[in-house]
C-alpha positions as YAML, in Angstrom:
chain: A
units: angstrom
residues:
- id: 1
  name: MET
  ca: [49.04, 126.71, 30.11]
- id: 2
  name: THR
  ca: [46.45, 125.04, 32.20]
- id: 3
  name: THR
  ca: [47.26, 122.91, 35.17]
- id: 4
  name: ALA
  ca: [46.21, 119.76, 33.32]
- id: 5
  name: ALA
  ca: [48.44, 120.61, 30.31]
- id: 6
  name: LEU
  ca: [51.45, 121.37, 32.71]
- id: 7
  name: ILE
  ca: [50.89, 118.03, 34.44]
- id: 8
  name: ALA
  ca: [50.83, 116.24, 31.12]
- id: 9
  name: LYS
  ca: [54.00, 117.94, 29.92]
- id: 10
  name: LEU
  ca: [55.84, 117.15, 33.07]
- id: 11
  name: LYS
  ca: [54.65, 113.54, 33.15]
- id: 12
  name: LYS
  ca: [55.96, 113.11, 29.54]
- id: 13
  name: LYS
  ca: [59.34, 114.56, 30.59]
- id: 14
  name: LEU
  ca: [59.49, 112.36, 33.57]
- id: 15
  name: ASP
  ca: [58.71, 109.23, 31.50]
- id: 16
  name: GLN
  ca: [61.66, 110.07, 29.25]
- id: 17
  name: GLU
  ca: [64.12, 110.90, 31.98]
- id: 18
  name: THR
  ca: [66.66, 108.16, 32.71]
- id: 19
  name: ASP
  ca: [69.07, 110.13, 35.08]
- id: 20
  name: GLN
  ca: [68.39, 108.70, 38.57]
- id: 21
  name: GLY
  ca: [69.98, 111.82, 40.20]
- id: 22
  name: ILE
  ca: [67.60, 114.16, 38.40]
- id: 23
  name: LEU
  ca: [64.66, 111.94, 39.34]
- id: 24
  name: ARG
  ca: [65.73, 111.79, 42.94]
- id: 25
  name: SER
  ca: [66.11, 115.67, 42.95]
- id: 26
  name: ILE
  ca: [62.59, 116.00, 41.51]
- id: 27
  name: GLU
  ca: [61.22, 113.63, 44.23]
- id: 28
  name: TYR
  ca: [62.90, 115.53, 47.03]
- id: 29
  name: LEU
  ca: [61.63, 118.81, 45.70]
- id: 30
  name: LEU
  ca: [58.05, 117.47, 45.48]
- id: 31
  name: ASP
  ca: [58.24, 115.88, 49.00]
- id: 32
  name: GLU
  ca: [60.00, 118.91, 50.65]
- id: 33
  name: GLU
  ca: [57.95, 120.97, 52.97]
- id: 34
  name: THR
  ca: [57.30, 124.50, 51.58]
- id: 35
  name: LYS
  ca: [58.40, 127.56, 53.60]
- id: 36
  name: ALA
  ca: [54.70, 128.43, 54.23]
- id: 37
  name: GLU
  ca: [54.02, 124.89, 55.55]
- id: 38
  name: ARG
  ca: [57.09, 124.99, 57.74]
- id: 39
  name: ALA
  ca: [56.17, 128.41, 59.16]
- id: 40
  name: LYS
  ca: [52.61, 127.20, 59.88]
- id: 41
  name: ARG
  ca: [53.78, 124.13, 61.53]
- id: 42
  name: ARG
  ca: [56.17, 126.15, 63.77]
- id: 43
  name: LEU
  ca: [53.50, 128.75, 64.73]
- id: 44
  name: VAL
  ca: [51.01, 125.92, 65.57]
- id: 45
  name: HIS
  ca: [53.57, 124.28, 67.72]
- id: 46
  name: ALA
  ca: [54.36, 127.47, 69.45]
- id: 47
  name: ALA
  ca: [50.60, 128.06, 70.05]
- id: 48
  name: VAL
  ca: [50.11, 124.60, 71.47]
- id: 49
  name: LEU
  ca: [53.12, 125.09, 73.82]
- id: 50
  name: SER
  ca: [51.82, 128.50, 74.88]
- id: 51
  name: GLU
  ca: [48.31, 127.18, 75.61]
- id: 52
  name: LYS
  ca: [49.83, 124.44, 77.69]
- id: 53
  name: ALA
  ca: [51.99, 126.81, 79.64]
- id: 54
  name: ILE
  ca: [49.07, 129.06, 80.30]
- id: 55
  name: ALA
  ca: [46.93, 126.17, 81.52]
- id: 56
  name: GLU
  ca: [49.72, 125.06, 83.83]
- id: 57
  name: GLY
  ca: [49.96, 128.64, 85.21]
- id: 58
  name: ARG
  ca: [53.45, 129.27, 83.81]
- id: 59
  name: THR
  ca: [52.82, 132.88, 82.96]
- id: 60
  name: MET
  ca: [54.48, 136.24, 83.74]
- id: 61
  name: THR
  ca: [53.44, 139.80, 83.81]
- id: 62
  name: LEU
  ca: [54.47, 142.28, 80.97]
- id: 63
  name: GLU
  ca: [56.98, 143.78, 83.36]
- id: 64
  name: GLU
  ca: [58.60, 140.47, 84.21]
- id: 65
  name: ALA
  ca: [58.79, 139.51, 80.56]
- id: 66
  name: LYS
  ca: [60.54, 142.88, 79.70]
- id: 67
  name: ALA
  ca: [63.00, 142.42, 82.50]
- id: 68
  name: LYS
  ca: [63.74, 138.84, 81.47]
- id: 69
  name: LEU
  ca: [64.27, 139.89, 77.86]
- id: 70
  name: ALA
  ca: [66.45, 142.77, 78.88]
- id: 71
  name: GLY
  ca: [68.75, 140.49, 80.96]
- id: 72
  name: SER
  ca: [68.87, 138.00, 78.12]
- id: 73
  name: LEU
  ca: [69.87, 140.60, 75.60]
- id: 74
  name: LYS
  ca: [72.52, 142.05, 78.13]
- id: 75
  name: ARG
  ca: [73.99, 138.63, 78.57]
- id: 76
  name: ARG
  ca: [74.14, 137.98, 74.81]
- id: 77
  name: ARG
  ca: [75.85, 141.34, 74.22]
- id: 78
  name: ASN
  ca: [78.38, 140.52, 76.84]
- id: 79
  name: ASP
  ca: [79.02, 136.99, 75.43]
- id: 80
  name: GLN
  ca: [79.51, 138.52, 71.96]
- id: 81
  name: SER
  ca: [81.95, 141.16, 73.30]
- id: 82
  name: THR
  ca: [83.89, 138.40, 75.13]
- id: 83
  name: LYS
  ca: [84.14, 136.33, 71.92]
- id: 84
  name: ALA
  ca: [85.30, 139.34, 69.93]
- id: 85
  name: GLY
  ca: [88.08, 139.82, 72.45]
- id: 86
  name: ARG
  ca: [86.71, 143.03, 74.04]
- id: 87
  name: PRO
  ca: [86.91, 143.29, 77.78]
...
């Protein structure tokens, strides 16, 4: 089925539809951001923030980043152990 034929078929069905709930669901579906669009938006936002941080001199060495990550992971494991009732 061609794109034009599919559009025509959908338009015909939409013209015949009277259930407002279904029509609202279709509208939401068509307006909703796709997963790919959402991922792209988030990546672009992260890149902009990163570029700004670099321009402002807010950077760290690879060793500093590894140490910060290790500390963060250790705190997270400790928090999870505490929540699970482990000493």
